C-alpha positions as CSV (number, residue, x, y, z in Angstrom):
1,M,127.9,123.0,107.7
2,V,127.1,124.3,111.1
3,D,129.3,126.8,113.0
4,P,131.1,125.9,116.2
5,P,130.2,125.1,119.0
6,W,126.9,123.9,117.5
7,D,128.6,121.4,115.3
8,L,130.1,119.5,118.2
9,L,127.0,119.9,120.5
10,L,124.6,118.7,117.8
11,T,127.0,115.8,116.8
12,V,127.0,114.6,120.4
13,A,123.2,114.9,120.6
14,F,122.7,112.9,117.4
15,L,125.3,110.3,118.3
16,L,123.4,109.7,121.6
17,T,120.0,109.5,119.8
18,G,121.4,107.2,117.1
19,T,123.2,105.0,119.5
20,A,120.2,104.7,121.8
21,G,118.0,103.9,118.8
22,I,120.3,101.1,117.7
23,W,120.8,99.9,121.3
24,I,117.0,99.6,121.8
25,L,116.7,97.7,118.5
26,V,119.4,95.3,119.4
27,V,119.1,94.8,123.2
28,C,115.4,95.0,123.7
29,P,113.8,94.2,120.4
30,P,110.5,96.2,120.1
31,S,107.3,95.5,118.3
32,A,107.2,96.1,114.5
33,A,105.8,99.6,114.9
34,E,108.4,100.5,117.5
35,T,111.1,99.1,115.3
36,V,110.2,101.6,112.6
37,L,110.4,104.5,115.1
38,H,113.8,103.5,116.5
39,L,115.2,102.7,113.0
40,N,113.8,106.1,111.9
41,H,115.7,107.8,114.8
42,A,118.9,106.0,114.1
43,L,118.7,106.9,110.4
44,M,117.7,110.5,111.1
45,S,120.6,110.8,113.6
46,A,123.1,109.6,111.0
47,A,121.6,111.9,108.3
48,M,121.8,114.9,110.7
49,I,125.4,114.2,111.6
50,L,126.1,114.0,107.8
51,M,124.4,117.4,107.4
52,I,126.6,118.9,110.0
53,W,130.0,117.8,108.7
54,V,129.7,116.8,105.0
55,I,128.8,118.5,101.8
56,V,126.0,116.2,100.6
57,S,125.4,115.7,96.9
58,D,122.0,116.1,95.3
59,V,121.8,112.4,94.7
60,A,122.3,111.7,98.5
61,V,119.7,114.4,99.4
62,W,117.2,112.8,97.0
63,A,117.9,109.3,98.4
64,Q,117.4,110.6,102.0
65,L,114.1,112.3,100.9
66,G,112.9,109.0,99.5
67,L,113.9,107.0,102.6
68,F,112.2,109.4,105.0
69,S,109.1,109.7,102.9
70,V,108.8,105.9,103.0
71,L,109.2,105.9,106.7
72,T,106.6,108.6,107.0
73,L,104.1,106.4,105.1
74,V,104.8,103.5,107.3
75,M,104.2,105.7,110.4
76,L,101.0,107.0,108.9
77,L,99.8,103.4,108.5
78,A,100.7,102.7,112.1
79,L,98.8,105.9,113.2
80,R,95.6,104.6,111.4
81,R,95.8,101.4,113.4
82,T,96.5,103.0,116.8
83,S,93.6,103.8,119.1
84,D,95.4,104.7,122.3
85,G,95.5,108.5,122.7
86,T,99.0,108.7,124.2
87,R,100.4,106.3,121.5
88,R,98.7,108.4,118.8
89,A,100.3,111.6,120.2
90,D,103.7,109.9,120.2
91,L,103.2,108.9,116.6
92,V,102.1,112.4,115.6
93,G,105.3,113.7,117.3
94,H,107.4,111.2,115.3
95,L,105.7,112.2,112.1
96,A,106.4,115.9,112.9
97,L,110.1,115.2,113.4
98,T,110.3,113.2,110.2
99,A,108.4,115.9,108.3
100,A,110.9,118.4,109.7
101,M,113.7,116.2,108.5
102,I,112.2,116.1,105.0
103,W,111.7,119.9,105.1
104,M,115.3,120.4,106.2
105,L,116.7,118.3,103.4
106,A,114.5,120.0,100.8
107,A,114.6,123.6,102.0
108,M,118.0,124.3,103.4
109,P,119.5,125.5,100.1
110,L,116.6,127.9,99.9
111,L,116.9,129.0,103.6
112,V,120.6,129.7,103.6
113,A,120.8,131.1,100.1
114,D,123.7,133.5,99.5
115,T,125.3,132.8,102.9
116,D,128.3,131.1,101.4
117,P,131.2,133.6,101.4
118,G,132.6,132.0,98.3
119,G,129.5,133.2,96.3
120,G,128.0,129.7,95.7
121,Q,124.7,128.5,96.9
122,G,125.3,128.0,100.6
123,H,123.6,125.2,102.6
124,A,123.9,124.3,106.3
125,G,125.3,120.8,106.0
126,H,125.1,120.8,102.2
127,G,128.1,122.9,101.3
128,G,127.7,126.4,102.9
129,S,129.0,128.0,106.0
130,A,125.6,129.3,107.2
131,A,125.3,131.4,110.4
132,I,122.6,130.8,113.0
133,A,120.0,132.6,110.9
134,P,118.3,132.1,107.6
135,G,119.9,133.6,104.5
136,A,119.2,137.2,103.7
137,D,117.5,136.2,100.5
138,A,115.3,133.5,101.9
139,P,111.7,134.0,101.0
140,G,109.3,134.9,103.7
141,W,107.1,131.8,103.2
142,A,110.1,129.5,103.6
143,I,111.0,131.2,106.9
144,M,107.4,130.9,108.1
145,V,107.3,127.1,107.2
146,N,110.7,126.7,108.9
147,S,109.4,128.5,112.0
148,T,106.4,126.2,112.1
149,F,108.7,123.2,112.2
150,V,110.8,124.8,114.9
151,V,107.6,125.2,117.0
152,L,106.5,121.6,116.3
153,C,109.9,120.2,117.2
154,A,110.0,122.3,120.4
155,A,106.5,121.1,121.3
156,G,107.7,117.5,120.7
157,T,110.6,118.1,123.1
158,L,108.2,119.2,125.8
159,W,105.8,116.3,125.1
160,W,108.5,113.7,125.5
161,L,110.0,115.3,128.5
162,L,106.5,115.2,130.1
163,R,106.2,111.5,129.0
164,A,109.6,110.7,130.6
165,T,108.5,112.4,133.8
166,V,105.2,110.6,134.2
167,A,105.9,107.2,132.6
168,R,106.5,104.3,134.9
169,E,108.5,102.5,132.3
170,H,110.0,103.2,128.9
171,R,111.7,106.4,130.2
172,L,114.8,105.9,128.1
173,P,112.9,106.1,124.7
174,A,111.0,109.1,125.9
175,M,114.3,110.9,126.8
176,V,115.9,109.9,123.5
177,H,112.9,111.3,121.6
178,A,113.0,114.5,123.7
179,L,116.8,114.9,122.9
180,M,116.1,114.2,119.2
181,A,113.3,116.8,119.1
182,A,115.5,119.4,120.9
183,A,118.4,118.7,118.5
184,M,116.1,119.0,115.5
185,T,114.8,122.3,116.9
186,T,118.3,123.6,117.2
187,M,119.3,122.4,113.8
188,L,116.3,124.1,112.2
189,V,117.2,127.3,113.9
190,A,120.8,126.9,112.8
């Protein structure tokens, strides 16, 4: 679980991104490739809120890992079929966010090991009360990989903010993607 005030701030951010993803899917039905992206954001938003507030069982973590792995494969197929440079950059950004989600699900018990004051294996969003720093016993390689995902998500935030600034249309999805990337960055740091 995430400490206050981050728990509320991140919940609001993920509620906004999830709601926007669902709204876009329902109100302005996108292409098949865009549908996968918005569905991915809606599901990631729900999973992130779950991480913030609920102790998630191993079965639920494995189910989420499977779901986001399948979505990653679908996006990789879309990337192979996309020739437009900007569209490819967007897809790479979505792939980075989804990879960060998979990393977060798989690595959080390792990153926040021994931060649970009760002596159990702590996990931000999976049963611990982690502070805004990796656990003291987290291996250096895990901290390095996590830091790489922080940088990738922060770069995604900047990319989509730029896209929202220069785009003549589709500004809402770019802003939603920027918010998602920023919230993911924050969650990885937390």
